[in-house]
C-alpha positions, -999 to +999 in steps of 0.1 A: -427-543+198-426-510+179-394-524+164-414-548+139-421-522+118-387-514+108-380-549+092-379-539+055-349-517+064-328-548+074-343-566+044-336-548+013-307-527+028-287-559+029-305-571-003-294-543-019-257-546-008-247-569-040-256-550-063-239-521-059-208-511-043-184-534-025-189-535+015-170-504+030-160-498+069-188-470+067-213-501+059-202-527+084-205-495+109-245-490+098-246-528+099-240-532+130-256-499+147-291-509+125-281-547+142-285-527+176-318-510+166-324-538+159-320-560+194-336-524+215-303-509+220-310-486+198-314-458+182-322-464+144-291-448+120-298-416+110-338-418+121-336-384+139-314-364+115-330-388+085-351-366+057-354-384+024-393-388+038-397-359+045-382-346+004-410-378-010-445-368-010-470-399-012-500-388-024-529-407-041-531-410-079-544-394-107-580-400-114-577-414-151-598-393-182-605-355-190-621-331-160-650-324-165-645-283-150-628-264-170-589-257-153-560-259-174-533-282-166-513-252-176-532-237-141-528-266-121-492-267-132-484-229-125-495-236-082-480-267-078-450-256-089-451-223-066-457-247-037-417-257-049-410-222-042-385-203-020-405-193+012-411-155+007-428-168-027-448-195-014-453-170+015-462-139-014-483-165-035-502-180-001-538-161-012-537-172-049-532-211-041-557-212-011-583-197-034-578-225-062-575-249-033-605-235-021-618-237-065-607-272-063-621-286-033-659-277-045-653-292-073-637-329-061-666-347-058-656-372-082-618-368-064-609-351-102-586-323-078-574-350-052-537-354-065-539-311-068-555-305-034-531-328-020-496-324-040-502-287-028-509-294+001-484-312+019-452-287-004-473-258+016-469-275+051-438-295+043-415-264+031-427-236+043-460-233+072-438-263+095-411-255+095-416-224+120-415-231+155-438-212+174-471-229+163-471-187+146-502-212+116-515-232+137-550-218+115-528-226+087-516-261+093-557-271+105-568-261+078-549-278+056-544-313+077-584-305+074-582-313+034-555-340+036-578-354+054-609-355+039-594-364+011-575-392+025-539-384+025-516-411+028-487-393+035-480-402+074-453-382+085-467-347+072-499-355+086-480-367+117-463-332+118-490-310+110-508-334+132-486-325+162-480-283+154-517-271+160-532-303+182-534-282+211-560-258+192-579-280+176-615-284+187-623-317+211-637-334+175-616-327+151-586-339+179-607-369+179-610-374+140-584-364+134-561-386+154-578-417+146-573-411+108-532-409+121-536-442+139-556-460+114-535-458+083-506-461+106-522-495+115-531-501+080-498-497+070-477-513+091-502-539+085-490-537+048-457-538+054-455-573+071-479-585+052-451-578+016-423-576+034-416-617+031-434-615+004-407-593-017-373-603-001-385-638-014-393-633-044-360-607-046-341-635-033-357-657-063-353-638-091-329-620-113-321-591-132-349-564-143-370-583-119-349-582-089-343-553-097-383-543-087-386-564-059-357-540-043-381-512-057-405-522-043-388-528-009-369-492-010-407-484-004-419-507+023-384-490+044-400-459+034-434-462+050-417-486+075-392-450+081-428-429+087-447-454+109-421-453+127-419-419+130-455-413+134-448-437+167-427-417+181-444-382+176-478-394+184-476-422+207-495-437+187-489-479+198-485-502+168-513-530+173-498-565+175-488-587+149-508-615+138 
C-alpha cells in the first residue's frame, strides 16, 4: 500500500522521455527496476542514495508587501548566505545566526519572517547539524525542529531527519507534538499526490508546447514530494492512509 505514494515517479518519468534524449540501455534498465519496485520486488531505483530532495528546500512563500520591522534585506541575505557556506564557517557564525533567528521569531507575528526563518533553519539542519550522526547537536536540532514545526514547515524529509536525530532526547509532549505534525503533513502530501498525479498526467498528455512543459514541471514537483514521503515513511514508520 505504501508504494502508492510514488505513482508520479512512473507517470512523469515516462512522460518526459518523448521530449528528451532517445531511450538508452540505462533508461531501460532503470525502467525495469522501477517496474520491479512497483510490484514490491525491489527498492526504488537509486532511492537510498538519491539526494535531490536533500539539495532542494521547500519553504513557505514570502509574505507580499513591506515588512513592518526594520531588518534590512541586506542583513537577511547575509545570514542566508552564511547558511550555505562550508561547515567551519557555519559553525563559527552560528551564534550570530541563532541570534538573528531569535530576533526574527520575536517579530514574526504576521509571518513576515517565516521564509527567512525556515530557509536558515532548514539549511543549517541539512548542511551542518544533521551531518553528525552521534547526537552531538541534539539540543540545536531540537531547537530548530521546534522552530520549523511552529512556523508550519513543509519540508518533510528534513523534518523527518531532525525528528529521528533527536527524538530519544525529547520530552513526551514534544515528541508527540512533532510526530503528529510530521504525520499529518505526510498524510496531506499523500492526498495531494493522489489527487493531482492523475490530473497532471491527463493535462500533460492532452497539451503541447509550453503547457506540456508546465504540466511536466508540476509532475516533477510531485515526484520530489513522493520521494520525500517515502523517505519519511521508511525512516519513521508512518502508516500511509488508505486511498479513498
